[in-house]
C-alpha positions as MATLAB code, in Angstrom:
seq = 'MSRQLGLQWPVTQADVALIRENIKHNDCYCYVLEINGVIQATVSHSKNKPLII';
ca = [
       0.062   -0.120    0.254;
       2.808    2.543    0.756;
       4.101    1.870   -2.461;
       0.823    2.992   -4.232;
       0.436    5.901   -2.264;
       4.102    6.967   -3.621;
       5.347    6.973   -0.018;
       9.241    7.992    0.053;
       9.886    6.070    3.556;
      12.771    3.805    3.286;
      10.905    1.023    4.601;
       8.801    0.747    1.555;
      11.703   -0.644   -0.767;
      13.113   -2.951    1.584;
      14.511   -5.903    0.303;
      16.220   -8.814    2.161;
      19.723   -6.410    1.939;
      18.632   -3.872    4.063;
      16.317   -6.051    6.573;
      19.746   -7.446    7.177;
      21.573   -4.199    7.524;
      18.552   -3.566   10.045;
      19.219   -6.606   12.193;
      22.917   -5.940   12.060;
      22.727   -2.432   12.837;
      19.893   -2.626   15.215;
      19.258   -4.816   18.567;
      15.816   -4.675   17.120;
      13.567   -8.479   16.420;
      12.086   -8.136   12.199;
       9.603  -10.254   11.211;
       9.009  -10.792    7.551;
       6.158  -12.170    6.014;
       6.846  -13.526    2.747;
       3.952  -14.925    0.239;
       5.514  -17.630   -2.990;
       9.078  -16.321   -2.000;
       8.275  -12.051   -2.350;
       8.565   -9.857    0.470;
       5.363   -8.686    1.251;
       5.357   -7.185    4.940;
       8.684   -6.331    7.284;
       7.978   -5.051   10.971;
      10.837   -4.384   13.177;
      10.907   -3.833   17.062;
      13.934   -1.946   19.239;
      14.737   -4.953   22.049;
      15.314   -2.225   24.600;
      11.859   -0.125   24.106;
       8.299   -1.286   24.892;
       6.543   -2.326   22.297;
       3.207    0.667   22.202;
      -0.014   -0.676   19.697;
];
């Protein structure tokens, strides 16, 4: 949806390399939704901060 709206956030262009860099440089949990071998969504959550929904 973000890509269709033209949003320019780095997350809208996330690929495996970006996800790996995020994990490598941040103390976070990263979840990836993959359907038929294509990344559909990612969620990153810092291990050191509370999750606020």
